KEZA-206969 format. One record per atom (N, C-alpha, C): residue in one letter; atom name; y, x, z; chain. Coordinates in Angstrom, 2 decimals. Layout:
BEGIN
+--------+-------+---------+---------+---------+--------+
| residu | atome |   north |    east |      up | chaine |
+--------+-------+---------+---------+---------+--------+
|      A |    CA |       Y |       X |       Z |      A |
...
+--------+-------+---------+---------+---------+--------+
! end
This chain:
BEGIN
+--------+-------+---------+---------+---------+--------+
| residu | atome |   north |    east |      up | chaine |
+--------+-------+---------+---------+---------+--------+
|      M |     N |    5.49 |  -12.54 |    6.70 |      A |
|      M |    CA |    4.49 |  -11.57 |    6.35 |      A |
|      M |     C |    5.10 |  -10.17 |    6.30 |      A |
|      E |     N |    6.28 |  -10.09 |    5.76 |      A |
|      E |    CA |    6.96 |   -8.80 |    5.64 |      A |
|      E |     C |    7.24 |   -8.19 |    7.01 |      A |
|      E |     N |    7.61 |   -9.03 |    7.97 |      A |
|      E |    CA |    7.88 |   -8.54 |    9.32 |      A |
|      E |     C |    6.62 |   -7.97 |    9.96 |      A |
|      L |     N |    5.50 |   -8.64 |    9.75 |      A |
|      L |    CA |    4.23 |   -8.15 |   10.28 |      A |
|      L |     C |    3.86 |   -6.81 |    9.65 |      A |
|      E |     N |    4.05 |   -6.68 |    8.35 |      A |
|      E |    CA |    3.78 |   -5.42 |    7.67 |      A |
|      E |     C |    4.65 |   -4.29 |    8.24 |      A |
|      Q |     N |    5.91 |   -4.59 |    8.51 |      A |
|      Q |    CA |    6.81 |   -3.60 |    9.08 |      A |
|      Q |     C |    6.37 |   -3.20 |   10.48 |      A |
|      M |     N |    5.95 |   -4.18 |   11.28 |      A |
|      M |    CA |    5.49 |   -3.89 |   12.64 |      A |
|      M |     C |    4.27 |   -2.98 |   12.60 |      A |
|      L |     N |    3.31 |   -3.29 |   11.72 |      A |
|      L |    CA |    2.10 |   -2.47 |   11.61 |      A |
|      L |     C |    2.43 |   -1.08 |   11.09 |      A |
|      S |     N |    3.31 |   -1.00 |   10.14 |      A |
|      S |    CA |    3.71 |    0.31 |    9.61 |      A |
|      S |     C |    4.34 |    1.17 |   10.70 |      A |
|      Y |     N |    5.20 |    0.58 |   11.49 |      A |
|      Y |    CA |    5.84 |    1.30 |   12.59 |      A |
|      Y |     C |    4.82 |    1.73 |   13.64 |      A |
|      A |     N |    3.89 |    0.82 |   13.95 |      A |
|      A |    CA |    2.89 |    1.10 |   14.98 |      A |
|      A |     C |    1.96 |    2.24 |   14.57 |      A |
|      H |     N |    1.75 |    2.40 |   13.29 |      A |
|      H |    CA |    0.81 |    3.42 |   12.81 |      A |
|      H |     C |    1.44 |    4.83 |   12.72 |      A |
|      R |     N |    2.68 |    4.98 |   13.11 |      A |
|      R |    CA |    3.33 |    6.30 |   13.00 |      A |
|      R |     C |    2.80 |    7.32 |   13.99 |      A |
|      S |     N |    2.34 |    6.86 |   15.13 |      A |
|      S |    CA |    1.78 |    7.79 |   16.11 |      A |
|      S |     C |    0.73 |    7.07 |   16.96 |      A |
|      T |     N |   -0.10 |    7.85 |   17.59 |      A |
|      T |    CA |   -1.14 |    7.28 |   18.45 |      A |
|      T |     C |   -0.53 |    6.51 |   19.61 |      A |
|      D |     N |    0.52 |    7.05 |   20.22 |      A |
|      D |    CA |    1.16 |    6.35 |   21.34 |      A |
|      D |     C |    1.75 |    5.01 |   20.92 |      A |
|      E |     N |    2.40 |    4.98 |   19.76 |      A |
|      E |    CA |    2.97 |    3.73 |   19.28 |      A |
|      E |     C |    1.88 |    2.72 |   18.93 |      A |
|      W |     N |    0.77 |    3.20 |   18.38 |      A |
|      W |    CA |   -0.37 |    2.33 |   18.06 |      A |
|      W |     C |   -0.95 |    1.72 |   19.34 |      A |
|      N |     N |   -1.13 |    2.55 |   20.36 |      A |
|      N |    CA |   -1.66 |    2.07 |   21.63 |      A |
|      N |     C |   -0.72 |    1.06 |   22.28 |      A |
|      D |     N |    0.57 |    1.31 |   22.21 |      A |
|      D |    CA |    1.55 |    0.36 |   22.74 |      A |
|      D |     C |    1.48 |   -0.98 |   22.00 |      A |
|      F |     N |    1.34 |   -0.90 |   20.68 |      A |
|      F |    CA |    1.21 |   -2.11 |   19.87 |      A |
|      F |     C |   -0.02 |   -2.91 |   20.29 |      A |
|      L |     N |   -1.15 |   -2.22 |   20.42 |      A |
|      L |    CA |   -2.38 |   -2.90 |   20.82 |      A |
|      L |     C |   -2.25 |   -3.54 |   22.20 |      A |
|      D |     N |   -1.67 |   -2.82 |   23.13 |      A |
|      D |    CA |   -1.50 |   -3.36 |   24.49 |      A |
|      D |     C |   -0.60 |   -4.59 |   24.49 |      A |
|      S |     N |    0.37 |   -4.62 |   23.59 |      A |
|      S |    CA |    1.33 |   -5.72 |   23.55 |      A |
|      S |     C |    0.82 |   -6.97 |   22.84 |      A |
|      F |     N |   -0.03 |   -6.79 |   21.83 |      A |
|      F |    CA |   -0.37 |   -7.91 |   20.96 |      A |
|      F |     C |   -1.84 |   -8.32 |   20.92 |      A |
|      V |     N |   -2.71 |   -7.54 |   21.50 |      A |
|      V |    CA |   -4.14 |   -7.88 |   21.48 |      A |
|      V |     C |   -4.58 |   -8.22 |   22.90 |      A |
|      D |     N |   -5.09 |   -9.43 |   23.07 |      A |
|      D |    CA |   -5.46 |   -9.91 |   24.40 |      A |
|      D |     C |   -6.86 |   -9.51 |   24.84 |      A |
|      E |     N |   -7.74 |   -9.25 |   23.91 |      A |
|      E |    CA |   -9.13 |   -8.94 |   24.26 |      A |
|      E |     C |   -9.29 |   -7.45 |   24.53 |      A |
|      E |     N |   -9.63 |   -7.13 |   25.77 |      A |
|      E |    CA |   -9.75 |   -5.74 |   26.18 |      A |
|      E |     C |  -10.79 |   -4.97 |   25.37 |      A |
|      E |     N |  -11.88 |   -5.65 |   25.02 |      A |
|      E |    CA |  -12.94 |   -4.99 |   24.23 |      A |
|      E |     C |  -12.42 |   -4.57 |   22.86 |      A |
|      L |     N |  -11.63 |   -5.43 |   22.23 |      A |
|      L |    CA |  -11.05 |   -5.09 |   20.93 |      A |
|      L |     C |  -10.07 |   -3.94 |   21.06 |      A |
|      V |     N |   -9.22 |   -3.99 |   22.08 |      A |
|      V |    CA |   -8.26 |   -2.92 |   22.30 |      A |
|      V |     C |   -8.98 |   -1.58 |   22.44 |      A |
|      A |     N |  -10.04 |   -1.56 |   23.23 |      A |
|      A |    CA |  -10.80 |   -0.32 |   23.44 |      A |
|      A |     C |  -11.40 |    0.18 |   22.13 |      A |
|      R |     N |  -11.94 |   -0.74 |   21.32 |      A |
|      R |    CA |  -12.53 |   -0.34 |   20.03 |      A |
|      R |     C |  -11.47 |    0.21 |   19.10 |      A |
|      F |     N |  -10.32 |   -0.46 |   19.03 |      A |
|      F |    CA |   -9.25 |    0.00 |   18.15 |      A |
|      F |     C |   -8.67 |    1.33 |   18.62 |      A |
|      K |     N |   -8.53 |    1.51 |   19.92 |      A |
|      K |    CA |   -7.99 |    2.76 |   20.44 |      A |
|      K |     C |   -8.94 |    3.93 |   20.20 |      A |
|      A |     N |  -10.21 |    3.65 |   20.10 |      A |
|      A |    CA |  -11.20 |    4.71 |   19.87 |      A |
|      A |     C |  -11.07 |    5.28 |   18.46 |      A |
|      K |     N |  -10.47 |    4.52 |   17.55 |      A |
|      K |    CA |  -10.25 |    4.98 |   16.18 |      A |
|      K |     C |   -8.80 |    5.42 |   16.04 |      A |
|      S |     N |   -8.59 |    6.45 |   15.27 |      A |
|      S |    CA |   -7.21 |    6.91 |   15.06 |      A |
|      S |     C |   -6.49 |    5.97 |   14.12 |      A |
|      P |     N |   -5.18 |    5.81 |   14.29 |      A |
|      P |    CA |   -4.41 |    4.96 |   13.37 |      A |
|      P |     C |   -4.40 |    5.57 |   11.98 |      A |
|      R |     N |   -4.40 |    4.71 |   10.99 |      A |
|      R |    CA |   -4.42 |    5.19 |    9.59 |      A |
|      R |     C |   -3.06 |    5.21 |    9.00 |      A |
+--------+-------+---------+---------+---------+--------+
! end
């Protein structure tokens, strides 16, 4: 669980890193598009 939290924390540092994370770990294109439309928190 801690590793996942660290991965998400790292991914949220910038929009580019968030988009890279989504492209790497989310298989559904529709979800990726919805998540990319929102800024990382």
